[in-house]
N, C-alpha and C positions, 0 to 999 in steps of 0.2 A: 504493499499499500504505499511505501515511501516514494516520494517524487524525485527520483535522480536518474539519470541516464547512464547505463554501462557504458555505452560507446564514448560519452563525454569522458567517463572515468578512464577508458583505454586511451583516449587521445591525451589526456593529462599524464598518464603514465608514460607513454612514449616520449612526451616533452621532458619529463623527469630524467629517463634514461639518456636522452640526448644531453641534458645538462651535466650529468654526473658520470657516465660510463661511456660516452661517445669515443670512438676509435676510428682513425682513417683506415685501417685494415680490417675493420668490423666484418663478421660473418653472420648472414642470416640463415638460420636452420630451421627447416620445416619437418614436422614429425606429427604423429597423432599417439594418442593414449586412450586406453579404455578405463570405464568405470562400471564395475559389475553392479547390477540392479536386478531386483525382484519385480514381478508384476509387468504390466504393459501400459501404464499411465503416464510415466514420465516421459518428457518431451525427447524424442529420438531414440527411445530404448527399443531394442529388438535383438534377436538372435542373430550375431554377427561376430566376425573374427576380433578377438582383443589380443593385442600384443602383451597387454599386462599377464593375461593368463595363459597365453601362447595357444589358445584354441577358440572355437566358436563358443561363446557364451551370450547369455542374455544381459545386455550391457548398453551403455551410452558410449559414444566414441566422440572425442573432442580432438580437432585439429589445432596445432599450435605453432607459433612463430617465435623463435628464441633468437636473442641477439648476443654474439660471443664477441668480445673485445679483450684488449690487454689486460683490463682491470677487472674482468670477471663476466658470467654468463647470466642473463635473465630472460624470462618469457615475457614477450611484450604485446601479444595478441592471442586470441582464441576464437574458435568458431565451432558450433555444434553440428556435427554431421547428421542430416536426416536421411534415413534410408527411404528407398522408393514406397515402402508400404506405408510410410507417413505422407509423403508428398502426393499420393493418389487418393488420399482420405481426407476431404475439406473438414469434416466434423471432428476428426481427431487433432487436425491442426489447431482449429479454433478453440478445442478445450484446453490446449496449453498456452494460449495467448499469440499464436502466430496467424498469419493471414491466410485464408483458406486456399488462396491461390499461389502459396509459397512453391517455387519451382524446385525440382531436383538439382542439387548441386554436388558434383564429385568432390573427393577430398583434394585433388590437384587444383580444382577450380576455387575451392575455399583458400588454399594456400595462395592462389595468384591473387586473390582480392586482399588478402592480409599483407602481401609483399608489396602490392601497389600502394596500400594506406600508408605502409612503414616509409616507402620511399617518398611518397608525397609529403608526409610529415617531417622530413629532413633527416631521418635516421641514416647515418652514414653506412651504406652497405658496400663494402668492396667485392664481396663475394655472396653467393647463395648456395647452399648445399641441402641434400634431402636423400631420402632412400629411393628405393626402385619404384615405389608407388607413384612418386612424383616425377621421376626420371622418365618414366613411360610416356608421360603427357606431352605430346607434341604442342598442344594449346599453351601449357605453362612454359615450355621452353621458348616458344616463339614470342610470348609475352615478355619474358626476360630479354630476348635479343633485340625486340623492338626499342627496348630502353637502354640497349648496350650494356646490360647488366650481366657481368661474368658469373659463370655458375660451374659447380661440380656436382652432378647428380648421378647417383648410383643407378645401374640398369641391370636387368635380369639377363641370364646367359642366352636366352631364347629371344632376346630384343633383336629386331631387324634394323640394320643401318645401311645407308648408302655408303658403298665402298667402290669409288670409281663408277662404272656402269652397273654394277651388280649391287645386291641388297642381301648380304649373308648375315646369318646369325652372329651375335657378339662372341659365342662360344667357338664358332668357326674361325674367326679372326684371332681368337686366343690360341688356337691350336698351330697357327702359323708363326707365332712369335718365335724369335731366335733366342736359344738358352744363354747365349753369352751377352744379350742386351739387357738382361735384368740388372737393375741398380738398387743397392741397399740404402734405405732412407728411414728416418725415424718419422712416424706420424705423430710424434709429440710425446711429451712426458705422461707416464700413468702413475698409478699408485705404487709401482714396484719398479720404476725405472722408466727408460725410453721405449717406445713401442716400435720395435723393428719390423720392417716389411720389406719385400722385394717388389720393385715398381718397373713398369715399362709405360712409356708415354708415346703413343702413335699419332703423330701429327698428320692430318689427311685433308682438310679443306680450308682455304682462306676465304674469309667472308669480308667483303668490302674492297673499297679502292686502296691503291697503294699509297695516295696522297693522305696527309693528315685529314681527319684523325686516324690514329694507327689502325691498320687492319686487324680484324679479329680472327680467330682460328679455331674451327670446330673439330674436335679430336677425341681420341678414346685413351682413357688411363686404365691400366691393369694394375692390381695389386695382388700378391700371393704371400701365403704364410711362408716364413723362413724354415719352418721345420716340416710343413706338408705342402709342397708345391700344388697338390690338387685342390687346395682350398684357396680360391681366389674369387676376387669381386672386380667388377668392371664399373667405369664411371663415364658419363658424355662430360665433356668440358668445352666450354665456350670462354675464350679469354683472349686478351691481346697477345699479339704473336710473340713479343718480346719476353713473355711471362716464363719465369724459370720453373724447372721441375720441382724444386724445394718448396716453392709457393704453393703449387697445386697440391703437393702431398700435405702440407700444413693444413690447407682448407679441407681436404678429404678426411683428415684425422680429426677436425673440429666437430664432425657430426655427432661423435658420442656426448658432447657437451650437453646436448638437450636431454639425453637419458638420465644423467646426473641431475639436471634441473627437475625433471619429473619426479625422481626419487626424493630430492630435497624438499620440494612443494608438498609432496603427499606426506612426508614426515615432519615437517617443520611448520607449515602453514595451513595444513588441512585441505590441500586441494581437492582430495576425494571425500571429504567428510562433510556431506550434505544430504539433506531431505528435502529436495524441492521437486515439484512436478512441472511447473511452467517454465518455458523457455527463458522468460524474463529472470525468474529466480536463478536459473543455471548461469546465465550470463553475468548477473550481479555477484553471485558467489565467486565465480572465477576471476572477475576483475578485482575483487578485494583480495584474493589470495595472490594473484599476480603483483598487486600493488605491496603486499606484506613481504613477498620474496624479493622484489626489488629493493625495498628499504634495508632488508637484511645484506643484500648484495652490495649495496652503496656503503654500508657501515663496515662490511668486510674489506671493501677496497682501501678504505682508510687505514687497515691494520697491515696491508702488504708491505713487507720490509724491502728495502734496498738490498741488491744483492751484488756480491763480487763474483764475476764470471770464472768457471773453473778452467784452468789453463791445460789440463791434461786430456780434454776431450778432443778427439780427432774427428774431422769431418766424415760422415759416412761410416764410422765405425763405432761400436759400443765401447764404453770405457770412460774413465775419469769419474768426477763426482758431480752432483748437482751444483748449481750456484749456491755459494755459501751465504744465507742470509745473516745480517747483523743481529737480529733479535729472533732467531727461531725462523719458523714459516708462518705464512698467513693463517688467520683463523678460518675454521669452516664455518659454514652457515649455521650448523648446529650450536657451535660455541659462541657465535655472536648472538643467537637468539637467548641463550643461557645467560650470557653476560648482560644483555638488555633486561632481561627479566630480573636478575639479582641485584643490579645496581640502579634501575630505573622504575621498575614497575612494582616491587615489593613495597610494603608499607614501612618496613624496617630495612633499608639497603644494607647489603652485605658486600663490602668493597675489597678490603685488604686480602683476605684468604682467598676470594674469588680471582683476583688479579695475580696472585702467587700461583695458584692452580693453572691459570691459563698460560703463564709464562712457563711453567714446567711442561705443560702439554705441547706448546710450540717447540720447545727444544727437544723433547722427545720424539715428535714428529719428524723433525729434521734429522735426528740420529738414525731413526729407522730408515728414513729414505736414503741416507748415505750407504747403510748397510745393504740396502736393495741394490744400489748402483754398483758397489763393490763385487756384490755376488754376481751381478749380470756381466761385469767385466771379466771376472774370473772364469766364468761359463764359456764367454766368447774366446778367451785366451786358450781354453783347453781344445776349443774346436778347431782352432787355428793350427 
């Protein structure tokens, strides 16, 4: 019954992220997550695939846009997916506060709308990345290319791509790759060290004129496990011609950040803890949860320590130690929420012992990280 617009709240959220977390190398990440539900009356609920459960369940599915920058990752937009069983039933749509003529919108279409809103709002997106559900959508890719927006989108092995005058499957192209052309690169640091994979980037089609602005290139990027060559993933890439492989690898490795955001949002700000049936209630809850997550991310960014780069780490090879923080490592979102509660929201604040505990926790986390990096370097040395 409250009179406030979740869309206005979303617009204010994106302006807040621009003010506090904007990064010229920022990456927009699109993905969906499911919310298990009982009954058939909540907006959008149906038996459909849920990535959260890993199977078909009775659930709602939301499509989200995350923004990943150097200072953190936050969710900046959300859209409720309505299956066909809903969009063909005007009475059912009306019962949850939606227009009876609400059209069917696929998940890539919802992602396209969110990306366009973010770009129009001034969110600096150097890249866009997503899974194969979105990489398969020609409409989404074309909309991004019309805005000259670089992207790295995963595709399935049976995806057909133009290759010269033919249109083979991605798996057929993968089978022709030369064994000597794989290059080892890190997709970014993980909880237990750098995430090493082998990569091949196959450049194939120049888009645009040779004169400025710089021409773009459509290409395929392949990634495979260092331990299991049969475990591989392919990506469609649209980027300026002079883009380096390291940059594309970094973007592809960023996609996992949104999974961490989903986990943090569900654990720390109650993203999945709601009991609403109307679409308006769903959007209002999600908007408030995204605001709470953004607040924690901005507070966390203030705790990120300056670092002294490791001098032992060689390009393209595992080894060395992580950057040495001057005061441990940055706090987790859970630690920021705990600190906020203990020092600001409690009637009787508890400060000294909480800060001492956080200092110990940061030092312990950095020590564990160093041990993981040393172990990774030792295993690599044994393999060599």
